[in-house]
Structures are given as C-alpha cells and as structure tokens.
C-alpha positions in Angstrom: 10.5 9.5 53.9 7.1 9.3 55.0 3.4 11.0 53.8 0.6 11.4 55.4 -3.1 10.9 54.4 -6.4 11.8 56.8 -9.8 11.2 56.5 -12.2 12.9 58.9 -15.5 14.8 58.8 -18.4 13.4 56.8 -20.1 10.4 57.3 -17.3 9.6 59.4 -18.8 9.1 62.5 -21.4 7.1 64.7 -24.2 7.4 67.7 -24.0 5.6 70.5 -25.2 5.9 73.8 -23.0 5.0 77.2 -22.0 5.9 80.5 -18.4 5.8 82.4 -17.5 4.8 85.3 -14.5 7.4 87.2 -13.5 7.9 90.1 -16.1 5.7 91.9 -19.0 7.5 90.6 -21.1 6.5 87.6 -22.0 8.4 84.6 -26.3 8.7 84.2 -26.7 7.3 80.6 -26.2 9.5 77.5 -25.4 9.5 74.3 -22.6 11.4 71.6 -22.5 12.0 68.0 -19.0 10.7 67.3 -16.9 12.0 64.8 -13.8 9.7 64.0 -11.1 10.7 62.2 -7.9 7.9 60.7 -4.2 8.7 59.8 -2.4 6.6 58.1 1.8 7.2 57.9 3.7 5.6 54.9 6.0 5.9 52.3 4.4 6.3 48.7 3.5 3.2 46.3 4.6 2.8 43.1 1.6 4.7 42.2 2.5 7.5 44.5 0.3 7.6 47.4 0.2 5.8 50.8 -3.1 4.1 50.8 -6.2 5.1 48.6 -8.5 7.3 50.3 -11.9 5.5 49.0 -11.1 1.9 50.9 -9.8 3.5 54.7 -13.0 5.1 53.7 -15.4 2.3 53.5 -13.1 0.1 56.0 -14.1 2.9 58.5 -17.7 4.1 57.7 -18.2 -0.7 58.5 -16.7 -0.6 61.4 -18.5 2.8 62.5 -21.8 1.4 61.3 -22.0 -1.8 63.7 -21.9 1.1 66.5 -24.1 4.1 65.7 -27.5 3.7 67.5 -26.4 1.0 70.2 -25.5 1.2 73.9 -22.0 0.6 74.6 -21.1 -2.1 76.8 -17.7 -2.5 78.9 -17.2 -6.0 79.1 -14.7 -5.7 81.6 -15.6 -3.1 83.8 -14.6 -4.3 87.5 -17.4 -1.3 89.1 -20.1 -3.3 86.6 -21.8 -6.8 87.1 -23.5 -8.0 83.5 -25.7 -11.3 83.4 -26.6 -11.9 79.6 -29.7 -13.5 78.9 -30.7 -15.0 75.1 -32.6 -11.7 74.9 -31.2 -9.1 77.0 -28.3 -7.7 78.8 -29.0 -6.8 82.7 -26.2 -4.3 83.6 -25.9 -3.5 87.5 -23.8 -1.2 88.4 -22.6 -1.9 91.8 -20.4 0.9 93.1 -18.0 -1.3 94.2 -14.5 0.2 94.3 -16.4 3.9 94.8 -15.2 6.2 97.3 -16.7 6.4 101.1 -19.0 8.6 101.4 -17.0 10.9 103.9 -14.2 10.4 101.3 -13.1 14.0 99.6 -12.9 12.1 96.3 -13.1 15.8 93.5 -15.9 16.1 92.2 -15.2 16.9 88.8 -17.1 18.9 86.3 -19.8 16.9 83.9 -20.0 14.4 86.7 -22.4 16.3 89.0 -25.3 14.1 88.3 -23.1 10.9 88.3 -24.7 7.8 90.4 -23.0 6.4 93.4 -26.4 4.5 94.5 -26.2 0.8 92.7 -27.7 1.4 89.5 -29.5 -1.7 87.5 -30.2 -1.3 83.2 -32.2 -3.3 80.9 -31.7 -3.4 77.3 -33.0 -5.7 74.6 -29.5 -7.7 73.3 -29.8 -6.1 69.7 -30.0 -2.3 71.1 -26.6 -3.1 72.5 -22.9 -4.2 71.5 -20.1 -5.9 73.4 -16.6 -4.5 73.9 -13.7 -6.5 75.4 -12.7 -2.7 77.0 -12.8 -1.6 80.6 -14.7 1.5 80.4 -16.7 3.2 77.5 -13.8 6.6 76.9 -13.2 7.8 73.7 -9.4 7.3 74.1 -11.0 2.9 74.1 -12.7 3.4 71.3 -10.3 5.2 69.5 -8.0 2.4 70.4 -10.7 -0.8 69.2 -11.4 1.1 66.1 -7.4 1.3 65.4 -7.1 -2.9 66.2 -10.3 -3.7 64.3 -8.6 -1.6 60.9 -5.7 -3.0 61.5 -7.0 -5.6 61.2 -9.0 -4.8 58.3 -5.6 -3.6 56.2 -3.8 -7.2 57.4 -7.2 -9.1 55.2 -7.2 -6.8 52.2 -3.5 -6.2 51.3 -3.0 -10.0 52.0 -2.4 -9.9 48.5 -0.3 -6.7 48.4 2.8 -7.4 51.1 4.7 -4.7 49.5 1.2 -1.8 49.7 1.2 -3.0 53.6 4.5 -3.3 54.6 5.3 0.6 53.4 2.6 1.7 56.4 4.2 3.2 59.0 1.5 4.1 61.9 -2.0 4.4 62.4 -3.7 7.1 64.3 -7.5 7.1 65.0 -9.3 9.8 66.6 -12.2 9.9 68.0 -14.3 12.9 68.9 -17.3 12.9 71.8 -17.7 16.8 70.7 -16.3 19.2 68.6 -13.7 20.1 71.5 -13.1 17.2 72.9 -10.7 14.1 71.3 -9.0 11.1 72.3 -6.3 9.9 69.4 -4.9 6.6 69.6 -1.8 5.7 67.7 -0.1 2.5 66.7 2.7 1.6 65.4 2.4 -0.3 62.0 6.0 -1.7 62.1 6.4 -2.3 65.9 2.9 -3.7 67.0 4.2 -4.2 70.5 4.4 -0.2 71.0 1.1 1.4 70.2 0.5 5.2 72.3 -2.2 6.8 73.1 
C-alpha cells in the first residue's frame, strides 16, 4: 500500500530569466515566475506519515532560492558558445545546427520573435546560475530539482534508513505559467529507471 503527499503553491517557486534554443531558433531572453510542486509516494512510517511536510518544503524552498532572480544558463547547449571570466559570463548563440533560411522549418507559436542570427549576451557572474543541462526547459528544471531533492533527502535521512527505504517515487513539477507545467518522475527504488 502506498501513500502520497504533495507540496505546491505558496512560496514554492522562483523568478528567473532564460531562453531556450528550439528547432534551430533562439528565443528572446525573458523570464517566468516559476511554480514548483513536489510529490512523494511511499509507505507510512511508524509515525503514520510518508515524509515531514515542513522538512520537504524547507528542502524545496532552499533549492528554489538558489535560482531566484537569476539567469539560468545551460552549460551543455550545443548552440551556445560560453566564455567564463572572473567577473562575467559571455553567452553567444551561434545558430549552429539551425535550419537553412530556405528550409520549411515550422514557425512555432510563441517563437515569432525568435532569433536565427548570432546573438551575444554578457552577464555579471553573480546573476548567473550555470546548470549542467542542454536547454533551460521546464522539463530539465524539474529533472534537476528532483535530483537535488533526492540528494538532500539522502543526506537528511542518512540516520533514518528505514524512512528512506519507505519512499518509492518522487515527482517534481515546474510550471512556467498556470497552464504550462512539466513533470519529472524519479523511481526512488530503482534510480536507473527515471521518467518524465
């Protein structure tokens, strides 16, 4: 038998700037007030709860705070050339891999203002969070948050192995708007079989 707890809304979120590259285009730099939800599934502990709501909210808030009011930079994006100095990040969208101008590449809704030419941003280092991902999509942000939550749970529950073993699945949702949320699910019993 499994039980589920969910934390969402309130102050679980962060405001951040980003852009994504998609289909050979680069979105204009923009931001979102992201909302975060976390779901934990597992058996009840001897105290009759899956996990402490307050502890889960504290973990999630701390992770969100690290991204709040920052520019989220994807370090593994093949269309970007990145130069890091002591004081700043230079980010150049090269257009590498973009569809030729004569291509019938679809124009996607919301990407009407997307760039196809080289673009250059220079950001003060303290405003940037460098992330080990290929694109700053809600899907990748949910995956990163899930990994970080698992790390924190593992550290926090090291002295309570029974509580950790009782957890089965973690799902993290990252909403860009009220109508757009991406979810990432991680199997806590078999970490090699994650899903989105």
